C-alpha positions as CSV (number, residue, x, y, z in Angstrom):
1,M,-80.9,-110.3,-38.1
2,S,-81.2,-114.1,-38.1
3,N,-84.4,-115.6,-36.7
4,D,-82.3,-117.6,-34.1
5,V,-80.6,-114.5,-32.7
6,K,-82.2,-113.3,-29.4
7,V,-79.8,-110.6,-28.5
8,S,-77.6,-108.5,-30.8
9,V,-75.0,-106.2,-29.4
10,R,-73.3,-103.9,-31.9
11,N,-70.3,-101.5,-31.4
12,L,-71.1,-101.1,-27.7
13,T,-68.9,-98.5,-26.1
14,K,-69.0,-97.0,-22.6
15,C,-67.0,-94.1,-21.2
16,F,-67.1,-92.6,-17.9
17,G,-65.7,-89.1,-18.5
18,D,-62.3,-89.7,-20.1
19,L,-62.2,-93.4,-18.9
20,K,-63.2,-95.8,-21.7
21,V,-64.4,-99.0,-20.1
22,L,-65.8,-101.0,-23.0
23,D,-64.6,-100.4,-26.5
24,N,-66.7,-101.3,-29.6
25,I,-68.0,-104.7,-28.4
26,S,-70.1,-106.7,-30.9
27,F,-71.6,-110.2,-30.5
28,D,-74.9,-112.1,-30.9
29,I,-76.6,-114.5,-28.4
30,K,-78.8,-117.2,-29.9
31,K,-82.3,-118.1,-28.5
32,G,-81.8,-120.4,-25.6
33,E,-78.0,-120.1,-25.5
34,F,-76.0,-120.1,-22.3
35,I,-73.0,-117.8,-22.5
36,C,-70.4,-117.0,-19.9
37,V,-68.3,-113.8,-19.9
38,V,-64.8,-113.9,-18.3
39,G,-61.9,-111.5,-18.1
40,P,-59.3,-109.8,-15.9
41,T,-60.5,-108.2,-12.7
42,G,-61.8,-104.7,-13.2
43,C,-62.2,-105.1,-17.0
44,G,-65.8,-103.9,-16.9
45,K,-67.8,-107.2,-16.7
46,T,-70.4,-105.7,-14.4
47,T,-70.6,-102.5,-16.3
48,F,-71.2,-104.6,-19.4
49,L,-74.3,-106.2,-17.6
50,N,-75.5,-102.9,-16.5
51,L,-75.6,-101.7,-20.0
52,L,-77.5,-104.8,-21.1
53,T,-80.2,-104.1,-18.5
54,R,-80.2,-100.4,-19.4
55,L,-79.4,-99.5,-15.8
56,I,-76.8,-97.1,-17.3
57,P,-76.8,-95.7,-20.9
58,Q,-74.2,-96.6,-23.5
59,T,-71.9,-94.0,-24.9
60,S,-72.4,-95.5,-28.4
61,G,-73.6,-98.6,-30.2
62,E,-76.8,-100.6,-29.8
63,I,-78.4,-103.4,-28.0
64,L,-81.2,-105.2,-29.7
65,I,-83.6,-108.0,-28.4
66,D,-85.5,-109.7,-31.1
67,G,-84.4,-107.0,-33.6
68,E,-85.6,-104.1,-31.5
69,P,-83.8,-101.7,-29.1
70,A,-83.6,-103.3,-25.6
71,D,-86.3,-101.7,-23.4
72,P,-86.9,-102.9,-19.8
73,K,-90.5,-101.6,-20.2
74,K,-91.0,-103.8,-23.2
75,H,-88.7,-106.6,-22.8
76,N,-88.5,-109.2,-20.0
77,I,-85.0,-108.9,-18.5
78,S,-84.2,-110.6,-15.3
79,F,-81.1,-110.1,-13.1
80,V,-79.5,-112.2,-10.5
81,F,-77.0,-110.3,-8.4
82,Q,-73.8,-111.4,-6.6
83,E,-75.5,-111.1,-3.1
84,P,-78.7,-113.0,-2.3
85,S,-81.7,-110.7,-2.8
86,A,-84.8,-112.5,-1.8
87,F,-87.4,-110.3,-0.2
88,S,-87.2,-110.8,3.6
89,W,-90.9,-110.4,4.2
90,L,-92.0,-113.0,1.5
91,T,-92.1,-116.7,1.7
92,T,-90.3,-118.9,-1.0
93,Q,-93.4,-119.2,-3.1
94,E,-94.2,-115.6,-2.8
95,N,-90.7,-114.6,-3.8
96,I,-90.8,-116.8,-6.9
97,E,-94.1,-115.4,-7.8
98,Y,-93.2,-111.8,-7.2
99,G,-92.1,-110.8,-10.7
100,L,-95.0,-112.6,-12.3
101,R,-97.4,-110.5,-10.1
102,I,-95.7,-107.2,-10.9
103,K,-96.2,-108.1,-14.5
104,K,-99.9,-108.8,-13.8
105,M,-99.7,-112.3,-15.2
106,P,-102.9,-114.5,-15.1
107,E,-103.2,-116.2,-11.7
108,E,-103.3,-119.7,-13.5
109,Y,-100.0,-118.9,-15.2
110,I,-98.4,-117.7,-12.0
111,K,-99.3,-120.9,-10.2
112,Q,-98.0,-123.0,-13.0
113,Q,-94.7,-121.3,-13.3
114,S,-94.1,-121.1,-9.5
115,D,-95.0,-124.8,-9.1
116,K,-92.7,-125.8,-12.1
117,V,-89.7,-123.8,-10.7
118,I,-90.2,-124.9,-7.0
119,S,-90.4,-128.6,-8.1
120,L,-87.3,-128.3,-10.4
121,L,-85.4,-126.8,-7.5
122,G,-86.5,-129.2,-4.9
123,L,-88.0,-126.5,-2.8
124,D,-91.4,-128.1,-2.1
125,R,-90.8,-128.4,1.6
126,F,-89.8,-124.8,1.8
127,R,-92.6,-123.1,0.1
128,D,-93.7,-121.3,3.2
129,A,-90.2,-120.6,4.6
130,Y,-88.9,-117.0,4.8
131,P,-85.3,-116.1,3.8
132,H,-84.1,-115.8,7.4
133,E,-85.1,-119.4,7.9
134,M,-82.8,-120.6,5.1
135,S,-79.0,-120.9,4.4
136,V,-77.4,-118.4,2.1
137,S,-77.2,-121.0,-0.6
138,M,-80.9,-121.9,-0.4
139,E,-81.9,-118.2,-0.5
140,Q,-79.8,-117.9,-3.6
141,R,-81.8,-120.9,-5.2
142,V,-85.0,-118.9,-4.4
143,V,-83.6,-115.9,-6.1
144,I,-82.5,-117.9,-9.2
145,G,-85.9,-119.6,-9.3
146,R,-87.6,-116.1,-9.2
147,A,-85.6,-115.0,-12.2
148,F,-86.3,-118.2,-14.2
149,A,-90.0,-118.2,-13.4
150,M,-90.3,-114.9,-15.3
151,N,-89.4,-116.8,-18.6
152,P,-87.3,-113.8,-19.5
153,D,-86.1,-112.7,-22.8
154,L,-82.7,-112.4,-21.4
155,L,-81.4,-113.6,-18.0
156,L,-78.3,-111.9,-16.7
157,M,-76.4,-113.5,-13.8
158,D,-73.5,-111.5,-12.1
159,E,-71.2,-113.9,-10.2
160,P,-74.1,-115.4,-8.2
161,Y,-72.0,-118.0,-6.5
162,G,-69.1,-115.8,-5.4
163,Q,-69.8,-116.3,-1.7
164,M,-70.2,-120.2,-1.9
165,D,-67.8,-122.9,-1.1
166,I,-66.7,-125.3,-3.8
167,K,-69.2,-128.0,-3.1
168,M,-72.1,-125.7,-2.9
169,R,-71.0,-123.9,-6.1
170,F,-71.1,-127.1,-8.0
171,F,-74.5,-127.9,-6.7
172,L,-76.0,-124.6,-7.6
173,E,-74.4,-124.7,-11.1
174,D,-76.1,-128.1,-11.6
175,E,-79.4,-126.5,-10.5
176,V,-79.0,-123.7,-13.0
177,I,-78.2,-126.0,-15.8
178,K,-81.3,-128.1,-14.9
179,L,-83.6,-124.9,-14.9
180,W,-81.9,-123.6,-18.2
181,K,-82.6,-127.0,-19.9
182,A,-86.2,-127.1,-18.6
183,T,-87.1,-123.5,-19.5
184,G,-85.1,-122.8,-22.6
185,A,-83.9,-119.4,-21.2
186,T,-81.3,-117.3,-22.8
187,V,-78.6,-116.8,-20.2
188,L,-75.5,-114.4,-20.0
189,F,-73.5,-115.3,-16.9
190,I,-70.6,-113.2,-15.6
191,T,-67.9,-115.1,-13.7
192,H,-64.3,-114.7,-12.8
193,N,-64.0,-118.4,-12.2
194,L,-62.8,-120.1,-15.4
195,E,-63.7,-123.6,-14.3
196,E,-67.2,-122.4,-13.7
197,A,-67.4,-120.8,-17.1
198,V,-66.3,-124.0,-18.9
199,Y,-68.6,-126.1,-16.7
200,L,-71.7,-124.0,-17.5
201,A,-71.4,-122.4,-20.9
202,E,-72.0,-123.3,-24.5
203,R,-69.7,-120.4,-25.5
204,V,-67.3,-118.2,-23.4
205,L,-66.7,-114.6,-24.3
206,V,-63.2,-113.5,-23.2
207,L,-62.8,-109.8,-22.5
208,S,-59.5,-108.0,-22.5
209,A,-58.3,-105.5,-19.8
210,K,-59.7,-102.0,-19.9
211,P,-60.8,-100.6,-22.3
212,A,-62.4,-104.0,-22.7
213,T,-62.8,-105.7,-26.1
214,I,-63.9,-109.2,-27.0
215,K,-60.7,-110.9,-27.6
216,A,-62.2,-114.4,-28.3
217,Q,-65.4,-116.4,-28.4
218,V,-64.6,-119.9,-27.3
219,P,-67.2,-122.7,-28.1
220,I,-67.4,-125.4,-25.4
221,N,-68.1,-128.6,-27.3
222,I,-68.0,-130.9,-24.3
223,E,-70.9,-133.2,-23.6
224,R,-72.9,-132.8,-20.4
225,P,-72.7,-133.6,-17.5
226,R,-69.2,-132.3,-17.6
227,K,-66.3,-133.4,-15.4
228,V,-63.6,-131.0,-14.4
229,S,-61.1,-134.0,-14.6
230,D,-61.9,-134.7,-18.2
231,P,-58.8,-133.9,-20.4
232,A,-61.0,-132.0,-22.9
233,F,-62.3,-129.9,-20.0
234,I,-58.8,-129.2,-18.7
235,E,-57.6,-128.3,-22.1
236,V,-60.3,-125.7,-22.7
237,R,-59.8,-124.2,-19.3
238,K,-56.1,-123.9,-20.0
239,Q,-56.7,-122.3,-23.4
240,I,-59.0,-119.6,-21.7
241,T,-56.5,-119.1,-18.9
242,D,-53.7,-118.4,-21.2
243,M,-55.8,-116.0,-23.2
244,I,-56.5,-113.9,-20.0
245,K,-52.9,-114.2,-18.8
246,W,-51.1,-113.0,-21.9
247,W,-53.6,-110.5,-23.3
């Protein structure tokens, strides 16, 4: 495996009884790459993430991180869910530090990471605030910060902005891009919003309907910051839309 490959998925297949959900999926993710996964509703995108985290076992195939079988006990895999999941009894700073403390990281490193993330997300004034004192969007910023603070081998995000309005969605997308650039994280982002995928990703994986296969890998060669009104942006979005519509 190439030295610049962080995650390698080979012939990944998942069946639930007689129902085949994922069929022989193979792809690589480079270190520090931001990939979005799109596909028809119900095609198995969340199942796909659950396999990568090893929450459920694959039927066949393999998932490698740095050339070794993915293992949550060994590899640092962070997950941001669709619903905000900040711990209600912890402050912003305590939430962001939580995973680092579970991993028993040195105190100096914990402070360094939490300070960095809090500063990047503009949360300094809310260090001591609890989730019930925040808006849903701010709570989700805390959850995203907690995931990035872990400096994960792989960061998985499952439609984390599904409940947001358009303005807040764009704001949080920009926050994630800022964190991704600052930390060099490797990100796999699931979304049903094709505009979001083109806005965020360096490459978009397009899944087919069940049993899902990878029908295309679309590189997004558009300079940042991206504008949804840019003709190049509109063309790529249309290309991906047509892929999903006709496959």
